[in-house]
Backbone as CSV, one residue per row, in Angstrom:
resi,resn,N_x,N_y,N_z,CA_x,CA_y,CA_z,C_x,C_y,C_z
1,MET,82.344,88.979,89.274,82.359,89.959,88.577,83.913,90.416,89.775
2,GLU,84.678,91.058,88.704,85.724,91.886,88.421,86.608,91.717,90.475
3,VAL,87.204,91.636,90.838,87.683,92.308,92.161,87.903,94.079,92.066
4,GLU,88.371,94.637,90.897,88.919,96.277,91.067,87.457,96.823,91.054
5,ALA,86.507,96.312,89.528,85.655,96.678,90.024,84.412,96.870,91.142
6,ARG,84.874,95.082,92.308,84.464,95.618,92.844,84.079,96.677,93.841
7,VAL,85.604,96.182,94.386,86.746,97.455,94.851,86.104,98.830,94.999
8,ILE,85.923,99.205,93.704,85.197,100.710,93.842,83.832,100.690,93.751
9,GLU,83.509,99.484,93.629,81.680,99.869,94.309,81.740,100.030,95.985
10,LEU,82.519,99.279,96.286,82.548,99.487,97.886,83.252,100.520,98.325
11,ILE,83.843,101.073,97.982,84.287,102.569,97.823,83.616,103.256,97.788
12,ASN,82.842,103.483,96.994,82.459,104.798,97.075,81.275,104.481,97.390
13,ALA,80.280,103.230,97.994,79.346,103.400,98.558,80.283,103.765,100.143
14,LYS,81.276,103.988,101.161,82.075,103.862,102.267,81.608,105.329,102.142
15,ILE,82.446,106.413,101.258,82.385,107.711,101.235,81.507,108.462,100.128
16,ALA,80.274,107.891,100.287,78.806,108.380,99.520,78.750,109.539,100.534
17,ASP,78.857,109.598,101.755,78.087,110.923,102.617,79.335,111.426,102.779
18,ARG,80.445,110.982,102.387,81.876,112.447,102.752,81.871,113.451,101.452
19,GLU,81.498,113.746,100.998,81.552,114.414,99.673,82.914,115.363,99.775
20,ASP,83.585,115.476,101.131,85.368,116.037,100.709,86.544,114.576,100.197
21,LEU,85.360,113.467,99.753,86.555,112.363,99.933,86.411,112.258,98.603
22,PHE,87.206,111.325,97.455,87.367,110.319,96.152,87.788,109.896,95.534
23,LEU,87.143,108.904,95.102,88.194,107.679,94.775,89.814,108.293,93.172
24,VAL,91.135,107.855,93.728,91.702,108.558,92.530,91.936,106.679,91.980
25,GLY,91.791,105.830,92.296,92.863,104.578,91.843,92.372,102.995,92.819
26,VAL,91.930,102.086,91.633,92.224,100.687,92.763,92.608,100.261,91.338
27,LYS,94.022,99.296,92.148,94.765,98.575,91.280,94.809,96.981,91.371
28,MET,94.796,95.654,91.185,95.274,94.455,91.955,96.251,94.125,90.736
29,HIS,97.695,94.369,91.466,98.762,93.635,91.100,99.042,92.154,91.220
30,SER,99.484,92.029,90.576,99.568,90.425,89.933,101.047,89.702,91.554
31,SER,101.034,90.313,92.195,101.985,90.292,93.581,100.940,89.861,94.147
32,GLY,99.766,90.496,93.976,99.055,90.074,95.515,98.341,91.432,95.996
33,LYS,98.553,92.585,95.598,98.852,93.919,96.070,97.934,93.989,95.225
34,LEU,96.595,94.363,96.515,95.757,95.483,96.490,95.970,96.347,95.935
35,GLU,95.802,97.824,95.440,96.394,98.997,95.901,95.031,99.970,95.121
36,VAL,94.337,100.545,96.952,93.858,101.286,96.562,94.186,102.916,96.789
37,LEU,93.938,103.563,95.607,94.346,104.989,95.956,93.073,106.388,96.195
38,VAL,92.751,107.177,97.719,92.013,107.548,98.069,92.820,108.749,98.014
39,ASP,91.724,110.222,98.136,92.567,111.578,98.214,91.530,112.174,98.781
40,GLY,91.254,113.313,99.224,90.313,114.150,99.460,90.595,115.830,98.957
41,ASP,89.799,116.345,99.394,89.776,118.095,99.010,90.251,118.960,100.108
42,GLN,90.452,118.002,100.372,91.105,118.779,102.201,92.983,117.592,102.411
43,GLY,92.772,116.907,101.217,93.294,115.247,101.886,92.851,114.402,102.553
44,ILE,93.380,112.785,103.060,93.015,112.767,103.575,93.120,111.548,104.631
45,SER,92.631,111.642,106.063,93.568,111.547,107.153,93.777,109.557,107.027
46,ILE,94.941,109.246,108.315,95.086,107.757,108.477,93.745,107.112,109.172
47,GLN,93.324,107.193,109.802,91.792,107.173,109.797,90.649,106.924,108.879
48,ASP,90.696,107.503,107.944,89.821,107.595,106.770,90.411,106.818,106.231
49,CYS,91.159,106.005,105.843,91.875,105.620,104.891,91.293,104.089,105.656
50,ALA,92.180,104.083,107.304,91.578,102.652,107.940,90.536,101.936,107.847
51,ALA,89.550,103.444,108.313,88.083,102.673,107.722,87.556,102.263,106.745
52,ILE,87.932,103.253,105.746,88.359,101.972,103.970,88.575,101.009,103.995
53,SER,89.690,100.421,104.156,90.073,99.477,104.426,89.661,98.293,105.537
54,ARG,89.055,98.863,106.884,88.322,97.632,107.424,87.563,97.644,106.419
55,HIS,86.502,98.111,105.478,85.279,97.641,104.734,85.204,97.574,104.125
56,VAL,86.244,97.265,102.945,86.669,96.519,101.793,87.282,95.184,102.067
57,GLY,88.341,95.378,102.938,88.243,93.463,103.880,87.605,92.815,104.085
58,PHE,86.079,93.054,105.023,85.748,92.939,105.821,84.914,92.215,103.878
59,HIS,83.572,93.046,103.228,83.401,92.645,101.721,83.692,91.821,101.265
60,LEU,85.792,92.004,101.162,85.840,90.963,100.658,86.293,89.122,101.006
61,GLU,85.918,89.267,102.195,86.279,88.182,103.048,85.380,87.560,103.000
62,GLU,84.170,88.328,103.396,82.080,87.948,103.092,82.329,86.942,102.272
63,GLU,82.423,88.195,101.150,81.841,87.724,99.820,83.054,86.061,98.825
64,GLY,84.269,86.073,99.182,85.072,85.294,98.909,85.489,85.425,97.610
65,LEU,85.915,86.874,97.048,86.049,87.067,96.069,87.042,86.965,95.828
66,ILE,88.443,86.809,96.369,89.829,86.529,96.257,90.173,85.259,96.230
67,HIS,90.262,84.222,96.094,91.264,83.515,95.955,92.656,82.731,96.159
68,HIS,93.456,84.107,96.422,94.368,83.549,96.467,95.455,85.161,97.585
69,ALA,96.451,84.475,98.466,96.998,85.284,99.146,97.069,87.025,99.140
70,TYR,96.097,88.191,99.788,96.258,89.463,99.075,96.967,90.135,99.713
71,ARG,97.125,91.515,99.748,97.300,92.834,101.039,97.061,93.889,100.008
72,LEU,96.052,94.640,100.830,95.390,95.758,101.022,96.343,96.706,101.557
73,GLU,96.145,97.651,100.700,96.807,98.767,100.889,95.814,100.254,100.323
74,VAL,95.489,100.775,101.476,94.481,101.636,101.705,95.314,103.544,101.691
75,SER,95.583,103.407,100.981,97.090,105.378,100.545,96.396,106.212,99.879
76,SER,96.488,108.217,100.139,96.380,108.918,99.252,98.001,108.701,98.404
77,PRO,97.195,109.446,97.214,98.906,108.698,96.069,99.682,110.037,96.382
78,GLY,100.807,109.662,96.273,102.142,110.344,96.882,102.413,111.621,96.439
79,VAL,103.092,112.029,97.200,103.085,113.816,95.824,104.094,113.269,94.945
80,ASP,104.774,112.825,94.570,104.977,112.667,93.230,104.073,111.785,92.081
81,ALA,102.788,111.728,92.859,102.142,110.642,91.849,101.377,111.863,90.747
82,PRO,101.413,110.907,89.656,101.057,111.927,88.269,99.195,112.220,89.451
83,LEU,98.863,113.532,88.267,97.196,113.374,88.790,96.270,113.135,87.537
84,THR,95.460,112.263,87.853,94.567,111.376,87.293,93.050,112.010,87.091
85,SER,92.841,113.056,87.523,91.149,113.215,87.397,91.096,114.837,87.584
86,VAL,89.736,115.223,87.044,89.927,116.846,87.085,90.047,117.230,89.116
87,ARG,89.566,116.491,90.077,89.406,116.853,91.286,90.877,116.985,91.403
88,GLN,91.276,116.241,91.117,92.862,116.356,91.583,93.350,117.888,91.202
89,TYR,93.635,117.656,89.456,93.681,119.337,89.490,93.142,120.446,90.201
90,ARG,92.312,120.422,90.578,90.851,121.387,90.815,91.637,121.677,92.454
91,LYS,92.056,120.421,92.865,92.996,120.706,94.425,93.840,121.333,94.509
92,ASN,94.671,121.258,92.948,96.345,122.148,92.581,96.429,123.024,92.211
93,ILE,95.127,123.821,91.871,95.831,125.016,91.614,95.753,125.738,92.821
94,GLY,96.862,126.705,91.878,98.100,127.629,92.242,99.631,127.284,92.686
95,ARG,99.445,125.773,92.418,100.514,124.999,92.951,101.682,124.812,91.750
96,ASN,102.702,125.380,91.359,103.264,124.767,90.403,103.420,122.778,89.906
97,VAL,103.523,122.990,88.015,103.066,121.937,87.914,103.651,121.974,86.892
98,GLN,104.796,120.050,86.357,105.118,120.006,85.122,103.835,119.183,83.897
99,LEU,104.031,119.488,82.527,103.163,118.744,82.321,104.241,117.939,81.247
100,LYS,103.794,116.425,81.369,104.882,115.431,79.790,103.608,115.726,78.656
101,LEU,103.837,116.421,77.180,102.757,115.999,76.484,103.341,114.777,75.302
102,HIS,102.423,114.787,73.885,102.815,113.681,73.641,103.979,114.539,72.370
103,ASP,103.252,115.204,72.657,104.735,116.028,71.426,105.905,115.804,71.725
104,GLY,106.205,114.881,73.158,107.715,115.332,73.716,108.523,116.694,74.590
105,ARG,107.047,116.715,74.090,107.890,118.658,74.865,107.025,118.901,76.466
106,ILE,108.051,119.437,76.674,107.447,119.080,78.764,107.243,121.018,79.344
107,ARG,106.248,121.211,80.397,105.942,122.628,80.049,105.877,122.576,81.170
108,GLU,106.234,123.835,82.344,106.200,123.988,83.836,105.569,125.608,83.991
109,GLY,104.609,125.364,84.671,104.199,126.222,85.290,102.923,126.242,86.728
110,ALA,102.605,127.515,86.576,101.886,127.771,87.702,99.988,127.310,87.608
111,LEU,99.618,126.632,88.033,98.431,126.005,87.691,97.132,126.762,87.507
112,ARG,96.328,127.710,86.959,95.599,128.704,87.188,94.352,128.282,87.134
113,GLU,94.474,127.448,86.166,92.385,127.438,85.625,92.350,125.090,85.099
114,VAL,91.395,125.221,85.806,90.808,123.638,85.735,88.988,123.715,84.667
115,THR,89.257,123.251,83.481,87.512,123.139,83.118,87.537,121.662,82.681
116,ASP,86.769,121.687,82.127,86.318,119.501,82.105,86.981,119.346,80.661
117,THR,87.645,120.070,79.775,88.406,119.821,78.470,89.756,119.880,78.389
118,GLY,90.640,120.516,80.177,92.340,121.157,79.668,92.300,122.313,81.111
119,ILE,93.440,122.768,80.993,93.563,123.333,82.241,94.903,124.395,81.901
120,THR,94.629,125.701,82.386,95.345,126.716,82.122,96.716,126.911,82.643
121,ILE,97.662,127.125,82.236,98.890,127.565,83.505,99.974,128.490,82.659
122,GLU,100.269,129.035,83.840,100.709,130.196,84.001,102.648,130.281,83.457
123,GLU,103.284,130.734,82.610,104.271,129.865,82.476,105.159,131.153,82.120
124,LYS,106.481,130.911,82.092,107.030,131.898,82.214,108.219,131.570,80.938
125,ILE,107.552,132.366,79.087,108.777,132.077,78.358,109.784,133.026,78.230
126,LYS,111.132,132.474,77.704,111.941,132.941,77.551,112.437,132.405,76.117
127,GLU,112.340,133.846,75.465,112.893,133.571,73.779,114.580,133.938,73.873
128,LYS,115.267,133.986,73.168,116.689,134.140,73.070,116.387,135.334,73.137
129,GLY,118.141,136.241,73.911,118.115,137.490,74.022,117.271,138.275,74.004
130,LYS,116.187,137.971,74.834,114.672,139.036,75.217,114.709,138.331,77.224
131,LYS,113.951,139.286,77.278,113.450,139.369,78.776,112.266,138.095,78.657
132,ALA,112.453,137.242,79.850,111.821,136.543,80.184,109.526,136.750,79.905
133,VAL,109.167,136.359,79.844,107.441,136.917,79.633,106.428,136.013,80.905
134,VAL,105.509,136.055,81.340,104.582,135.525,82.012,103.816,135.346,80.704
135,GLN,103.658,135.025,80.890,102.016,134.095,79.710,101.190,133.074,80.785
136,GLN,99.453,133.561,79.656,98.717,131.852,81.048,98.760,130.887,78.830
137,ASN,98.407,129.707,78.914,98.601,129.283,77.915,97.635,128.108,78.589
138,THR,96.461,127.542,77.668,95.658,126.549,77.703,95.832,125.375,77.081
139,VAL,96.054,124.591,78.168,96.516,122.865,77.156,95.474,121.734,77.144
140,PRO,95.216,121.702,75.915,93.690,120.324,76.567,94.128,119.205,77.420
141,PHE,93.520,118.351,78.282,94.017,117.288,78.974,93.966,116.272,77.573
142,ASP,93.799,116.021,76.520,94.188,115.297,75.041,95.169,114.990,74.902
143,ASP,96.564,116.352,75.208,97.636,117.004,74.586,98.290,116.138,75.952
144,ILE,97.654,115.629,77.089,98.775,115.543,78.241,99.013,113.739,78.557
145,ILE,100.020,113.685,78.584,100.279,112.557,79.150,100.576,112.360,80.686
146,THR,101.517,112.729,81.276,101.054,113.200,83.081,101.049,114.463,83.705
147,THR,101.107,115.129,84.268,101.328,116.411,84.926,101.541,115.555,86.825
148,LYS,102.672,116.185,87.210,103.095,115.964,88.487,102.810,117.531,89.128
149,VAL,102.516,117.475,90.179,102.672,118.623,90.933,104.473,119.126,91.239
150,LEU,104.669,119.804,91.012,106.552,120.490,91.539,106.177,121.103,92.916
151,ILE,107.321,120.320,93.906,107.483,120.866,95.067,108.171,121.452,95.376
152,SER,108.179,122.823,96.125,109.071,123.603,96.520,109.033,123.346,98.001
153,PHE,110.935,123.825,98.084,111.286,123.883,99.593,111.807,125.230,99.752
154,ARG,111.392,125.933,99.317,111.970,127.165,99.215,111.132,127.429,100.906
């Protein structure tokens, strides 16, 4: 079995009774780092990350699935990490986001709604010689390359 697939199984089993936690991603890097990203609707604690790490590490050692030295890192995605799941988008409703689109455009606005097929953002549109107008626009997920939450220090 592939390492990443087994780690996904192990994590899903560990957090099955925790409706507030969800898996964001698992990646085995060629450097030997096994990166696990887990998030929660209200964030994730260091204790939760440690418990997941112990669970995954124990099973990987018991099963002998990795035959070389590796470093297991369990954390939440950083504030600059792109959103990758509908659940992450929903968690960030009300926050300002920046979208990079397949057509090369970059759009920014407040995330107002999330559906299974796309998002609605509230943007300030400024046309030359006119006053800025606030509009709500729907953007399908298929049009989005990346979405990042914009951090405000006001």
